[in-house]
Backbone of each chain as ProteinMPNN parsed JSONL, in Angstrom:
{"seq_chain_A": "MRFLGKQYMVELKGCNAKLLDDPEFIGTAMREAALKANATIVQQFFHQFSPFGVSGTIVIAESHINIHTWPEHAYAAIDMFTCSDTLIAENAIEYLKEALEAKECTTSMMNRGQID", "coords_chain_A": {"N_chain_A": [[151.949, 204.152, -53.809], [154.006, 203.905, -50.93], [157.253, 203.53, -49.601], [159.491, 202.501, -46.959], [162.192, 201.998, -47.218], [165.016, 201.224, -49.391], [166.661, 198.556, -50.97], [169.705, 197.655, -52.322], [171.167, 195.228, -54.289], [174.229, 194.171, -55.284], [176.172, 192.656, -57.724], [179.445, 191.94, -58.242], [181.588, 190.915, -60.638], [184.502, 189.188, -61.928], [186.532, 190.557, -60.605], [189.577, 192.053, -59.238], [191.391, 189.683, -57.752], [193.329, 189.758, -55.76], [192.934, 192.205, -54.475], [190.436, 191.708, -53.388], [191.02, 190.097, -51.289], [192.134, 191.571, -49.345], [191.748, 193.021, -46.402], [192.269, 195.609, -45.479], [192.371, 197.179, -47.769], [189.765, 196.736, -48.71], [188.288, 197.868, -46.632], [189.05, 200.587, -46.82], [188.078, 201.162, -49.388], [185.342, 200.728, -49.064], [184.648, 202.663, -47.156], [185.197, 204.956, -48.586], [183.369, 204.631, -50.643], [180.989, 204.884, -49.207], [181.137, 207.572, -48.452], [181.087, 208.78, -50.96], [178.498, 208.264, -51.638], [177.149, 210.029, -50.134], [176.703, 209.199, -47.532], [176.57, 208.87, -43.927], [178.934, 207.701, -41.809], [178.542, 205.44, -39.156], [179.44, 203.232, -37.752], [181.766, 200.512, -38.144], [182.975, 197.355, -39.38], [185.488, 195.04, -40.372], [186.388, 191.898, -41.544], [188.619, 189.246, -41.891], [188.42, 186.202, -43.524], [189.42, 182.763, -43.159], [190.426, 180.313, -45.489], [190.316, 182.362, -47.387], [188.938, 185.568, -48.327], [186.853, 188.37, -47.406], [184.691, 189.947, -45.094], [182.629, 192.715, -44.699], [181.102, 195.399, -42.939], [179.447, 198.434, -42.977], [177.806, 200.465, -40.853], [175.571, 202.93, -41.51], [174.185, 206.229, -41.062], [172.042, 206.239, -42.628], [171.344, 203.611, -42.994], [172.735, 200.674, -44.02], [175.829, 199.328, -45.431], [177.09, 196.473, -46.884], [179.679, 194.059, -47.524], [180.775, 191.055, -49.073], [183.399, 188.997, -49.933], [184.742, 186.773, -52.401], [187.623, 185.829, -53.176], [188.68, 183.672, -54.591], [186.851, 183.262, -56.567], [186.834, 185.621, -57.83], [184.84, 187.363, -57.118], [182.473, 189.642, -55.678], [179.919, 190.33, -53.358], [177.726, 192.893, -52.811], [175.72, 194.744, -50.587], [173.341, 197.217, -50.069], [171.503, 199.184, -47.992], [169.064, 201.605, -47.735], [167.372, 204.269, -46.103], [167.043, 206.775, -46.822], [166.496, 209.721, -48.78], [168.55, 211.199, -49.626], [170.795, 209.75, -50.003], [172.998, 208.597, -52.446], [173.01, 205.895, -54.001], [173.987, 204.881, -56.396], [176.405, 206.206, -56.82], [178.123, 205.032, -54.943], [178.117, 202.401, -55.82], [179.186, 202.591, -58.416], [181.714, 203.557, -57.787], [182.795, 201.407, -56.253], [182.8, 199.363, -58.126], [184.775, 200.261, -59.895], [186.971, 200.495, -58.129], [187.423, 197.86, -57.29], [188.037, 196.765, -59.613], [186.167, 195.467, -61.259], [184.915, 193.417, -63.885], [182.356, 193.032, -64.577], [179.151, 194.161, -63.636], [176.184, 193.881, -61.928], [173.086, 195.132, -60.817], [170.43, 194.851, -58.53], [167.343, 196.147, -57.32], [165.324, 196.46, -54.469], [162.281, 197.425, -53.112], [161.572, 198.239, -49.732], [159.42, 197.711, -46.908], [156.564, 198.621, -47.288], [154.279, 201.223, -46.775], [151.946, 202.51, -47.451]], "CA_chain_A": [[152.624, 203.316, -52.823], [155.161, 204.548, -50.294], [158.115, 202.533, -48.963], [160.41, 203.071, -45.973], [163.597, 201.835, -47.59], [165.393, 200.578, -50.65], [167.838, 197.707, -50.81], [170.417, 197.401, -53.581], [172.018, 194.038, -54.284], [175.171, 194.392, -56.379], [177.048, 191.532, -58.031], [180.653, 192.367, -58.958], [182.307, 189.725, -61.12], [185.758, 189.452, -62.635], [187.293, 191.557, -59.842], [190.98, 191.779, -58.929], [191.303, 188.746, -56.622], [194.249, 190.172, -54.695], [192.267, 193.284, -53.728], [189.294, 191.131, -52.66], [191.486, 189.362, -50.116], [192.894, 192.522, -48.536], [190.732, 193.713, -45.598], [192.553, 197.053, -45.379], [191.926, 197.793, -49.029], [188.291, 196.67, -48.757], [187.805, 198.855, -45.673], [189.24, 201.926, -47.39], [187.178, 201.325, -50.542], [183.954, 200.804, -48.581], [184.454, 203.975, -46.524], [185.174, 205.946, -49.669], [182.077, 204.439, -51.333], [179.94, 205.45, -48.341], [181.218, 209.033, -48.537], [180.65, 209.194, -52.298], [177.035, 208.139, -51.685], [176.62, 211.009, -49.158], [176.3, 208.505, -46.306], [177.26, 209.235, -42.693], [179.395, 206.449, -41.202], [178.28, 205.361, -37.72], [180.262, 202.153, -37.198], [182.247, 199.663, -39.243], [183.88, 196.238, -39.096], [185.966, 194.25, -41.505], [186.836, 190.628, -40.988], [189.205, 188.38, -42.917], [188.149, 184.787, -43.308], [190.474, 181.822, -43.523], [191.689, 180.777, -46.057], [190.166, 183.515, -48.29], [187.7, 186.344, -48.297], [186.656, 189.449, -46.442], [183.331, 190.438, -44.888], [182.676, 194.051, -44.119], [179.83, 196.099, -42.738], [179.451, 199.817, -42.508], [176.5, 200.97, -40.453], [175.508, 204.351, -41.847], [172.986, 206.846, -40.474], [170.965, 205.971, -43.585], [171.108, 202.163, -42.856], [173.988, 199.905, -44.003], [176.469, 198.801, -46.644], [177.844, 195.248, -46.578], [180.375, 193.389, -48.63], [181.368, 189.736, -48.847], [184.219, 188.731, -51.126], [185.246, 185.427, -52.682], [188.756, 186.054, -54.097], [188.875, 182.488, -55.442], [185.922, 183.367, -57.696], [186.925, 187.014, -58.305], [183.456, 187.835, -56.953], [182.072, 190.345, -54.45], [178.49, 190.633, -53.2], [177.542, 194.112, -52.015], [174.32, 195.089, -50.413], [173.225, 198.556, -49.518], [170.124, 199.442, -47.576], [168.942, 203.02, -47.395], [166.05, 204.814, -45.794], [167.207, 208.217, -47.033], [166.407, 210.178, -50.167], [169.745, 211.953, -49.997], [171.886, 208.82, -50.307], [173.055, 208.302, -53.884], [173.584, 204.543, -54.035], [174.697, 204.684, -57.674], [177.792, 206.7, -56.688], [178.897, 204.022, -54.216], [178.225, 201.212, -56.677], [180.116, 202.91, -59.506], [183.052, 203.657, -57.193], [183.284, 200.066, -55.866], [183.063, 198.632, -59.373], [186.098, 200.683, -60.388], [188.02, 200.22, -57.137], [187.702, 196.42, -57.245], [188.388, 196.41, -61.006], [185.186, 194.474, -61.727], [184.643, 193.415, -65.329], [180.907, 192.945, -64.759], [178.422, 194.666, -62.463], [174.721, 193.901, -62.09], [172.443, 195.654, -59.609], [168.975, 194.711, -58.376], [166.843, 197.013, -56.25], [164.057, 195.994, -53.902], [161.664, 198.35, -52.158], [161.312, 197.582, -48.44], [158.543, 198.365, -45.943], [155.47, 199.406, -47.881], [153.443, 201.732, -45.689], [150.599, 202.841, -47.95]], "C_chain_A": [[153.832, 204.06, -52.257], [155.94, 203.472, -49.53], [159.077, 203.23, -48.004], [161.872, 202.992, -46.421], [163.774, 201.207, -48.959], [166.618, 199.737, -50.376], [168.424, 197.391, -52.182], [171.298, 196.173, -53.406], [172.921, 194.129, -55.523], [176.085, 193.184, -56.521], [178.242, 192.072, -58.812], [181.452, 191.124, -59.335], [183.57, 190.125, -61.877], [186.595, 190.512, -61.947], [188.758, 191.142, -59.732], [191.024, 190.95, -57.63], [192.179, 189.174, -55.449], [193.602, 191.268, -53.826], [191.132, 192.721, -52.866], [189.723, 190.428, -51.377], [192.262, 190.263, -49.151], [191.908, 193.363, -47.694], [190.998, 195.211, -45.458], [192.086, 197.784, -46.629], [190.4, 197.841, -49.083], [187.703, 197.718, -47.812], [187.891, 200.272, -46.234], [188.246, 202.172, -48.526], [185.726, 201.474, -50.084], [183.681, 202.165, -47.925], [184.345, 205.071, -47.588], [183.841, 205.861, -50.42], [180.945, 205.071, -50.524], [179.944, 206.978, -48.458], [180.731, 209.528, -49.895], [179.126, 209.119, -52.446], [176.358, 209.166, -50.773], [176.169, 210.361, -47.858], [177.131, 209.008, -45.124], [177.625, 207.95, -41.97], [179.206, 206.497, -39.687], [179.231, 204.34, -37.072], [180.7, 201.252, -38.353], [183.024, 198.479, -38.704], [184.269, 195.562, -40.391], [186.633, 193.016, -40.942], [187.412, 189.775, -42.115], [188.938, 186.93, -42.562], [189.347, 183.952, -43.738], [189.849, 180.728, -44.376], [191.538, 182.045, -46.901], [188.934, 184.314, -47.917], [187.621, 187.335, -47.158], [185.159, 189.719, -46.33], [183.449, 191.802, -44.253], [181.294, 194.642, -44.016], [180.13, 197.527, -42.362], [178.02, 200.162, -42.138], [176.535, 202.459, -40.733], [174.23, 204.918, -41.233], [171.783, 206.537, -41.358], [170.661, 204.478, -43.698], [172.407, 201.335, -42.905], [174.537, 199.636, -45.406], [177.289, 197.591, -46.21], [178.597, 194.769, -47.799], [180.82, 192.011, -48.172], [182.152, 189.416, -50.114], [184.646, 187.27, -51.188], [186.401, 185.597, -53.681], [188.928, 184.889, -55.075], [187.917, 182.452, -56.622], [185.916, 184.779, -58.294], [185.575, 187.729, -58.178], [183.262, 188.571, -55.626], [180.574, 190.606, -54.487], [178.397, 191.867, -52.306], [176.064, 194.3, -51.783], [174.23, 196.37, -49.62], [171.763, 198.827, -49.232], [170.049, 200.914, -47.212], [167.499, 203.421, -47.11], [166.079, 206.316, -46.045], [167.082, 208.568, -48.511], [167.675, 210.903, -50.6], [170.93, 211.037, -50.324], [171.844, 208.465, -51.796], [173.787, 206.974, -54.057], [174.432, 204.33, -55.287], [176.151, 205.135, -57.565], [178.675, 205.661, -55.991], [179.139, 202.807, -55.104], [179.268, 201.438, -57.762], [181.554, 202.954, -58.969], [183.607, 202.27, -56.874], [183.606, 199.217, -57.096], [184.461, 198.977, -59.892], [187.202, 200.295, -59.423], [188.408, 198.739, -57.136], [188.014, 195.858, -58.637], [187.467, 195.336, -61.564], [184.974, 194.583, -63.234], [183.141, 193.458, -65.582], [180.22, 193.413, -63.477], [176.924, 194.616, -62.747], [174.102, 194.295, -60.753], [170.945, 195.365, -59.643], [168.559, 195.648, -57.248], [165.486, 196.499, -55.787], [163.529, 197.064, -52.95], [161.331, 197.591, -50.883], [160.32, 198.401, -47.617], [157.476, 199.242, -46.564], [154.556, 199.926, -46.763], [152.101, 202.285, -46.155], [150.526, 202.624, -49.445]], "O_chain_A": [[154.569, 204.738, -52.973], [155.344, 202.608, -48.887], [159.436, 204.391, -48.2], [162.689, 203.83, -46.038], [162.828, 200.732, -49.587], [167.513, 200.151, -49.639], [167.726, 196.921, -53.081], [172.089, 196.101, -52.465], [172.441, 194.159, -56.656], [176.7, 192.743, -55.549], [178.08, 192.6, -59.913], [181.926, 190.383, -58.474], [183.687, 191.237, -62.391], [187.291, 191.283, -62.609], [189.128, 190.023, -60.088], [190.728, 191.461, -56.549], [191.818, 188.976, -54.289], [193.714, 191.25, -52.6], [190.894, 193.194, -51.755], [188.906, 190.189, -50.487], [192.956, 189.779, -48.257], [191.305, 194.304, -48.209], [190.06, 195.997, -45.331], [191.488, 198.858, -46.557], [189.815, 198.859, -49.455], [186.725, 198.383, -48.156], [186.944, 201.053, -46.14], [187.648, 203.244, -48.621], [184.97, 202.258, -50.657], [182.613, 202.747, -48.115], [183.517, 205.977, -47.496], [183.258, 206.881, -50.787], [180.055, 205.713, -51.083], [178.887, 207.601, -48.551], [180.055, 210.553, -49.988], [178.539, 209.82, -53.271], [175.133, 209.173, -50.651], [175.332, 210.922, -47.15], [178.244, 209.504, -45.297], [176.745, 207.191, -41.562], [179.635, 207.437, -39.018], [179.755, 204.569, -35.982], [180.072, 201.239, -39.412], [183.672, 198.594, -37.664], [183.509, 195.513, -41.358], [187.368, 193.098, -39.958], [186.783, 189.6, -43.159], [189.197, 186.49, -41.442], [190.166, 184.37, -44.557], [188.785, 180.236, -43.999], [192.525, 182.747, -47.12], [188.012, 183.809, -47.277], [188.23, 187.164, -46.102], [184.442, 189.723, -47.332], [184.277, 192.016, -43.368], [180.433, 194.427, -44.869], [180.983, 197.788, -41.514], [177.129, 200.157, -42.987], [177.419, 203.169, -40.254], [173.302, 204.172, -40.921], [170.642, 206.567, -40.897], [169.765, 204.115, -44.461], [173.124, 201.298, -41.905], [173.825, 199.705, -46.407], [178.087, 197.677, -45.277], [178.216, 195.032, -48.939], [181.198, 191.825, -47.015], [181.639, 189.547, -51.225], [184.877, 186.624, -50.166], [186.189, 185.52, -54.891], [189.277, 185.091, -56.238], [188.133, 181.703, -57.575], [185.095, 185.092, -59.155], [185.215, 188.572, -59.0], [183.809, 188.18, -54.595], [180.028, 191.042, -55.501], [178.922, 191.885, -51.193], [175.248, 194.049, -52.67], [174.943, 196.576, -48.639], [170.905, 198.715, -50.108], [170.885, 201.413, -46.46], [166.558, 202.982, -47.771], [165.232, 207.049, -45.534], [167.508, 207.807, -49.38], [167.864, 211.189, -51.782], [171.943, 211.491, -50.856], [170.803, 208.085, -52.332], [175.004, 206.93, -54.234], [175.472, 203.674, -55.235], [177.036, 204.513, -58.153], [179.818, 205.434, -56.388], [180.239, 202.255, -55.13], [180.126, 200.589, -58.0], [182.483, 202.458, -59.606], [184.761, 201.98, -57.189], [184.568, 198.45, -57.099], [185.227, 198.094, -60.278], [188.256, 199.819, -59.843], [189.585, 198.404, -56.998], [188.224, 194.658, -58.814], [187.91, 194.414, -62.248], [184.868, 195.677, -63.787], [182.696, 193.865, -66.655], [180.661, 193.095, -62.372], [176.448, 195.236, -63.698], [174.542, 193.847, -59.694], [170.277, 195.603, -60.649], [169.336, 195.908, -56.329], [164.622, 196.152, -56.593], [164.258, 197.547, -52.084], [160.869, 196.45, -50.929], [160.366, 199.631, -47.622], [157.48, 200.461, -46.388], [154.115, 199.158, -45.908], [151.208, 202.505, -45.337], [149.478, 202.847, -50.051]]}, "seq_chain_B": "MRFLGKQYMVELKGCNAKLLDDPEFIGTAMREAALKANATIVQQFFHQFSPFGVSGTIVIAESHINIHTWPEHAYAAIDMFTCSDTLIAENAIEYLKEALEAKECTTSMMNRGQID", "coords_chain_B": {"N_chain_B": [[172.932, 175.136, -62.185], [175.044, 176.95, -60.002], [175.43, 178.657, -56.937], [177.071, 181.125, -54.861], [176.034, 182.237, -52.55], [173.119, 182.977, -50.476], [170.512, 185.283, -50.099], [168.29, 186.489, -47.752], [165.416, 188.4, -47.505], [163.473, 189.865, -45.165], [160.303, 190.921, -44.204], [158.845, 192.297, -41.49], [155.816, 192.991, -40.165], [153.416, 194.901, -38.222], [154.548, 194.705, -35.696], [155.517, 194.692, -32.158], [155.779, 197.844, -31.092], [157.186, 198.994, -28.992], [159.165, 197.154, -28.34], [160.633, 197.271, -30.687], [161.99, 199.621, -30.432], [163.952, 199.299, -28.613], [167.188, 198.902, -28.074], [168.654, 197.051, -26.57], [166.944, 194.874, -26.244], [166.572, 194.222, -28.945], [169.172, 193.522, -29.655], [169.599, 191.226, -28.037], [167.609, 189.534, -29.083], [168.452, 189.281, -31.733], [170.929, 188.025, -31.472], [170.13, 185.613, -30.347], [168.554, 184.675, -32.431], [170.532, 184.291, -34.374], [171.969, 182.185, -33.214], [169.994, 180.208, -33.175], [169.826, 179.72, -35.849], [172.052, 178.28, -36.291], [174.325, 179.793, -36.643], [177.606, 181.3, -36.405], [178.678, 183.739, -34.334], [180.596, 186.562, -35.113], [181.062, 189.272, -34.855], [179.375, 192.204, -33.642], [176.937, 194.844, -33.654], [174.883, 197.401, -32.41], [172.665, 200.065, -32.764], [171.027, 202.953, -31.643], [168.69, 205.062, -33.104], [167.816, 208.546, -33.328], [164.724, 210.197, -33.567], [163.574, 207.688, -33.193], [163.94, 204.102, -33.51], [166.105, 201.328, -34.361], [169.211, 200.118, -35.519], [170.86, 197.193, -36.406], [173.622, 194.972, -36.661], [174.87, 191.789, -37.186], [177.808, 190.244, -37.735], [178.423, 187.18, -39.039], [180.093, 183.984, -39.134], [179.164, 182.827, -41.337], [178.248, 184.846, -42.938], [176.134, 187.521, -42.797], [173.697, 189.12, -40.58], [171.235, 191.521, -40.575], [169.333, 194.183, -39.099], [166.78, 196.645, -39.325], [164.765, 198.92, -37.696], [161.509, 200.44, -37.541], [159.848, 201.829, -35.299], [157.654, 203.561, -35.245], [156.153, 202.741, -37.353], [155.647, 200.175, -36.731], [157.282, 198.298, -37.889], [159.841, 196.104, -39.096], [162.805, 195.56, -40.932], [164.557, 192.856, -42.018], [167.619, 191.393, -42.937], [169.389, 188.702, -44.226], [172.319, 187.125, -44.98], [173.826, 184.355, -46.373], [176.502, 182.053, -46.812], [176.612, 179.483, -46.351], [175.759, 176.012, -46.12], [174.895, 174.96, -43.811], [173.612, 176.776, -42.276], [170.483, 177.595, -40.958], [168.272, 179.475, -42.084], [165.528, 179.82, -41.851], [164.92, 179.174, -39.195], [165.918, 181.348, -37.753], [164.372, 183.4, -38.777], [161.755, 182.639, -38.073], [162.014, 182.698, -35.315], [162.563, 185.465, -34.837], [160.25, 186.626, -35.784], [158.393, 185.781, -33.878], [159.562, 186.797, -31.521], [159.485, 189.567, -31.9], [156.874, 189.922, -32.026], [155.426, 189.981, -34.433], [152.716, 190.545, -36.641], [152.566, 189.949, -39.251], [154.537, 188.367, -41.716], [156.753, 188.381, -44.34], [158.872, 186.773, -46.638], [161.551, 187.062, -48.892], [163.776, 185.455, -51.133], [166.987, 185.566, -52.518], [169.255, 184.325, -54.831], [172.792, 184.566, -54.772], [175.77, 185.411, -56.562], [176.367, 183.657, -58.952], [178.122, 180.858, -60.103], [178.433, 178.829, -61.929]], "CA_chain_B": [[173.466, 176.425, -61.736], [175.549, 176.935, -58.633], [175.541, 180.019, -56.404], [177.929, 181.202, -53.676], [175.308, 182.64, -51.348], [171.685, 183.235, -50.53], [170.145, 186.442, -49.276], [166.881, 186.486, -47.353], [164.885, 189.713, -47.121], [162.297, 189.547, -44.355], [159.49, 192.07, -43.817], [158.008, 192.01, -40.315], [154.861, 194.097, -39.975], [152.527, 194.765, -37.057], [155.363, 194.294, -34.538], [155.387, 195.441, -30.91], [156.577, 199.047, -31.343], [158.076, 199.266, -27.857], [160.334, 196.267, -28.499], [161.421, 197.726, -31.852], [162.755, 200.819, -30.086], [164.788, 198.933, -27.465], [168.373, 198.27, -28.67], [169.092, 195.871, -25.794], [166.067, 193.764, -26.621], [166.869, 193.854, -30.349], [170.468, 192.827, -29.633], [169.408, 189.883, -27.476], [166.8, 188.747, -30.024], [169.248, 188.991, -32.929], [171.947, 187.006, -31.11], [169.411, 184.35, -30.183], [168.161, 184.248, -33.789], [171.746, 183.78, -35.034], [172.283, 180.874, -32.644], [168.967, 179.256, -33.619], [170.099, 179.393, -37.25], [173.366, 177.596, -36.314], [175.367, 180.723, -37.089], [178.696, 181.602, -35.469], [178.778, 185.196, -34.262], [181.976, 187.062, -35.192], [181.087, 190.666, -34.419], [178.003, 192.713, -33.624], [176.805, 196.27, -33.366], [173.497, 197.864, -32.375], [172.698, 201.533, -32.694], [169.69, 203.538, -31.545], [168.564, 206.327, -33.82], [166.972, 209.572, -32.716], [164.021, 209.95, -32.305], [163.098, 206.312, -33.072], [164.49, 203.087, -34.393], [167.353, 200.641, -34.033], [169.877, 199.366, -36.58], [171.757, 196.204, -35.834], [174.343, 194.084, -37.572], [175.703, 190.718, -36.642], [178.644, 189.557, -38.717], [178.524, 185.767, -38.663], [181.099, 183.296, -39.953], [178.451, 182.436, -42.554], [178.029, 186.122, -43.641], [175.62, 188.574, -41.898], [172.273, 189.355, -40.324], [171.008, 192.936, -40.26], [167.954, 194.596, -38.83], [166.474, 198.07, -39.187], [163.395, 198.983, -37.187], [160.74, 201.689, -37.583], [158.787, 201.628, -34.299], [156.481, 204.381, -35.578], [155.358, 201.994, -38.34], [155.579, 198.792, -36.232], [157.905, 197.553, -38.992], [161.274, 195.791, -39.066], [163.384, 194.951, -42.137], [165.695, 191.999, -41.654], [168.216, 190.751, -44.099], [170.308, 187.659, -43.787], [173.099, 186.643, -46.123], [174.574, 183.177, -45.949], [177.258, 181.303, -47.809], [176.777, 178.163, -45.739], [174.618, 175.092, -46.228], [174.481, 174.504, -42.484], [172.8, 177.81, -41.623], [169.05, 177.377, -41.199], [167.724, 180.832, -42.016], [164.116, 179.753, -41.427], [164.862, 179.177, -37.722], [166.13, 182.723, -37.284], [163.211, 184.212, -39.203], [160.613, 182.248, -37.238], [162.27, 183.187, -33.96], [162.425, 186.928, -34.789], [158.822, 186.927, -35.962], [157.733, 185.603, -32.572], [160.157, 187.682, -30.511], [159.058, 190.958, -32.134], [155.404, 189.85, -32.008], [154.944, 190.441, -35.743], [151.437, 189.98, -37.097], [152.715, 189.561, -40.647], [155.945, 188.123, -42.062], [156.957, 187.893, -45.717], [160.302, 186.543, -46.89], [162.006, 186.838, -50.269], [165.141, 184.904, -51.152], [167.687, 185.838, -53.777], [170.545, 183.658, -54.955], [173.868, 185.531, -55.064], [177.07, 184.904, -57.014], [176.308, 182.443, -59.782], [179.488, 180.539, -60.556], [178.379, 177.989, -63.143]], "C_chain_B": [[173.92, 176.332, -60.283], [175.784, 178.394, -58.186], [176.41, 180.001, -55.143], [177.148, 181.538, -52.413], [173.818, 182.8, -51.587], [171.412, 184.44, -49.65], [168.643, 186.424, -49.026], [166.489, 187.896, -46.935], [163.542, 189.461, -46.429], [161.601, 190.844, -43.943], [158.638, 191.657, -42.629], [157.116, 193.224, -40.055], [153.974, 193.836, -38.762], [153.277, 194.287, -35.821], [154.992, 195.123, -33.3], [156.342, 196.65, -30.985], [157.579, 199.326, -30.222], [159.352, 198.409, -27.968], [161.236, 196.76, -29.634], [162.297, 198.936, -31.522], [163.721, 200.563, -28.929], [166.035, 198.189, -27.975], [168.866, 197.055, -27.886], [168.248, 194.652, -26.144], [166.391, 193.273, -28.039], [168.183, 193.072, -30.416], [170.327, 191.394, -29.137], [168.655, 188.995, -28.472], [167.618, 188.365, -31.261], [170.311, 187.925, -32.632], [171.289, 185.635, -30.985], [168.998, 183.8, -31.565], [169.365, 183.649, -34.517], [172.068, 182.381, -34.523], [171.275, 179.826, -33.111], [169.177, 178.847, -35.079], [171.397, 178.599, -37.41], [174.497, 178.494, -36.776], [176.409, 180.925, -35.989], [178.912, 183.116, -35.476], [180.244, 185.63, -34.218], [182.052, 188.462, -34.578], [179.655, 191.191, -34.437], [177.983, 194.179, -33.244], [175.334, 196.654, -33.415], [173.511, 199.354, -32.079], [171.275, 202.065, -32.62], [169.678, 204.89, -32.246], [167.64, 207.266, -33.069], [166.014, 210.068, -33.795], [163.614, 208.482, -32.122], [163.984, 205.374, -33.886], [165.852, 202.564, -33.976], [167.903, 200.021, -35.321], [170.82, 198.389, -35.917], [172.372, 195.334, -36.9], [175.023, 193.014, -36.758], [176.487, 190.14, -37.809], [178.78, 188.126, -38.212], [179.561, 185.111, -39.566], [180.487, 182.926, -41.306], [178.003, 183.644, -43.366], [177.446, 187.214, -42.734], [174.114, 188.483, -41.661], [172.135, 190.82, -39.92], [169.556, 193.163, -39.901], [167.887, 196.119, -38.827], [165.027, 198.143, -38.733], [162.812, 200.401, -37.298], [159.595, 201.526, -36.585], [157.498, 202.377, -34.659], [155.611, 203.732, -36.652], [155.206, 200.525, -37.936], [156.23, 197.816, -37.224], [159.396, 197.306, -38.744], [161.676, 195.13, -40.38], [164.583, 194.133, -41.688], [166.316, 191.501, -42.943], [169.356, 189.866, -43.635], [170.998, 187.104, -45.027], [173.869, 185.434, -45.63], [175.294, 182.521, -47.115], [177.433, 179.869, -47.31], [175.539, 177.301, -45.93], [174.121, 174.666, -44.856], [173.641, 175.557, -41.744], [171.327, 177.604, -41.988], [168.342, 178.714, -41.001], [166.294, 180.827, -41.471], [163.989, 179.805, -39.903], [165.002, 180.6, -37.172], [164.907, 183.578, -37.6], [162.01, 183.92, -38.309], [160.786, 182.797, -35.823], [162.043, 184.701, -33.877], [160.974, 187.362, -34.953], [158.094, 186.833, -34.612], [158.256, 186.603, -31.547], [159.652, 189.122, -30.654], [157.534, 191.059, -32.223], [154.794, 190.368, -33.309], [153.619, 189.763, -36.096], [151.572, 189.442, -38.522], [154.203, 189.402, -40.957], [156.013, 187.655, -43.502], [158.465, 187.84, -45.981], [160.55, 186.371, -48.384], [163.422, 186.283, -50.187], [165.748, 185.154, -52.532], [168.998, 185.061, -53.782], [171.596, 184.689, -55.351], [175.107, 184.799, -55.578], [177.002, 183.602, -57.79], [177.71, 182.114, -60.304], [179.535, 179.507, -61.673], [176.939, 177.675, -63.485]], "O_chain_B": [[173.26, 175.713, -59.449], [176.266, 179.23, -58.951], [176.478, 178.991, -54.443], [177.559, 181.16, -51.316], [173.33, 182.764, -52.716], [172.01, 184.595, -48.585], [167.838, 186.355, -49.955], [167.158, 188.512, -46.105], [162.608, 188.922, -47.023], [162.232, 191.751, -43.401], [157.799, 190.764, -42.747], [157.592, 194.322, -39.767], [153.807, 192.694, -38.333], [152.728, 193.557, -34.995], [154.261, 196.11, -33.385], [157.562, 196.488, -30.945], [158.676, 199.828, -30.466], [160.461, 198.885, -27.722], [162.461, 196.672, -29.542], [163.24, 199.238, -32.253], [164.246, 201.505, -28.336], [165.965, 196.998, -28.274], [169.434, 196.131, -28.469], [168.764, 193.548, -26.317], [166.472, 192.071, -28.293], [168.291, 192.084, -31.142], [170.865, 190.463, -29.737], [169.023, 187.838, -28.677], [167.488, 187.254, -31.775], [170.555, 187.036, -33.447], [171.822, 184.63, -31.455], [169.091, 182.599, -31.814], [169.241, 182.629, -35.194], [172.403, 181.492, -35.306], [171.647, 178.691, -33.409], [168.761, 177.766, -35.494], [171.797, 178.28, -38.529], [175.521, 178.006, -37.252], [176.128, 180.743, -34.804], [179.281, 183.696, -36.497], [181.028, 185.14, -33.405], [183.003, 188.785, -33.866], [178.814, 190.673, -35.172], [178.899, 194.683, -32.595], [174.62, 196.281, -34.346], [174.278, 199.832, -31.243], [170.419, 201.688, -33.42], [170.536, 205.741, -32.012], [166.796, 206.84, -32.281], [166.484, 210.347, -34.898], [163.333, 208.069, -30.997], [164.677, 205.789, -34.815], [166.64, 203.256, -33.331], [167.147, 199.466, -36.118], [171.508, 198.741, -34.959], [171.742, 195.002, -37.904], [175.676, 193.301, -35.755], [175.906, 189.61, -38.756], [179.208, 187.9, -37.08], [179.871, 185.627, -40.64], [181.2, 182.737, -42.292], [177.41, 183.454, -44.428], [178.2, 187.798, -41.956], [173.373, 187.865, -42.426], [172.838, 191.295, -39.029], [168.667, 192.434, -40.34], [168.817, 196.793, -38.385], [164.157, 197.5, -39.32], [163.517, 201.401, -37.169], [158.494, 201.13, -36.968], [156.396, 201.89, -34.41], [154.461, 204.128, -36.842], [154.692, 199.719, -38.713], [155.794, 196.675, -37.376], [160.113, 198.178, -38.251], [160.978, 194.249, -40.882], [165.506, 194.65, -41.058], [165.618, 191.223, -43.919], [170.162, 190.233, -42.78], [170.354, 186.676, -45.984], [174.5, 185.489, -44.575], [174.784, 182.441, -48.233], [178.298, 179.136, -47.791], [174.412, 177.797, -45.906], [173.046, 174.077, -44.741], [173.034, 175.263, -40.714], [170.973, 177.46, -43.158], [167.878, 179.039, -39.908], [165.903, 181.723, -40.722], [163.055, 180.412, -39.379], [164.291, 180.996, -36.248], [164.469, 184.381, -36.776], [161.333, 184.837, -37.845], [159.838, 183.293, -35.213], [161.396, 185.172, -32.941], [160.528, 188.333, -34.343], [157.289, 187.696, -34.262], [157.478, 187.187, -30.793], [159.421, 189.809, -29.659], [156.981, 192.132, -32.463], [153.794, 191.086, -33.304], [153.437, 188.566, -35.875], [150.794, 188.589, -38.949], [155.026, 190.204, -40.515], [155.404, 186.646, -43.857], [159.217, 188.737, -45.6], [159.842, 185.622, -49.057], [164.173, 186.613, -49.27], [165.099, 184.972, -53.562], [169.767, 185.141, -52.824], [171.331, 185.575, -56.163], [175.449, 183.717, -55.1], [177.512, 182.573, -57.346], [178.393, 182.968, -60.869], [180.578, 179.331, -62.303], [176.675, 176.982, -64.468]]}, "name": "protein", "num_of_chains": 2, "seq": "MRFLGKQYMVELKGCNAKLLDDPEFIGTAMREAALKANATIVQQFFHQFSPFGVSGTIVIAESHINIHTWPEHAYAAIDMFTCSDTLIAENAIEYLKEALEAKECTTSMMNRGQIDMRFLGKQYMVELKGCNAKLLDDPEFIGTAMREAALKANATIVQQFFHQFSPFGVSGTIVIAESHINIHTWPEHAYAAIDMFTCSDTLIAENAIEYLKEALEAKECTTSMMNRGQID"}
């Protein structure tokens, strides 16, 4: 079986709530995570919600990395989609876990686009 | 059990390859899909890859909708993350299936961020 892409769903729990509510910090951490994964950044946005939380997207040449944070639950949902064999998703995940000071990290991976 | 969000992974196969390679069409279809799902568009970005394919992201107040297309395989991967009970993901999925003229559509849903 051959697939066109892989999607990683990462649950970060027990994070530093203050960091999760800081769009500048989240932006810096996401860009750094993308670089650590060998990704090429094409475009990015970060948006702060009222009263809490940040959503961020980085479109990368290899697909995308998204984050949604819930500071009130010390939780961040990350999802990373890649169609490249050179992107090392684990590096980005490990970096974000440390940057957001997560106490718990679980990752699921789903293959996307079966072509044979 | 209570969760903070839901993530829908949609596989559209047998699509119209010409539409999948047209970033303007993809942008219009994605915005329309967001509106049909009752989503509020916050930010959006569409990017055409060389030689083929489009990546698109719509940040919505309810989280995000992404698309990646492979015209050469008549395939599009859509993923929609929502933290809202008012977003009707099925409406967006049904609309995109028709708009991209997909012959086959399979959807997986994953709960994200268990809080109790």
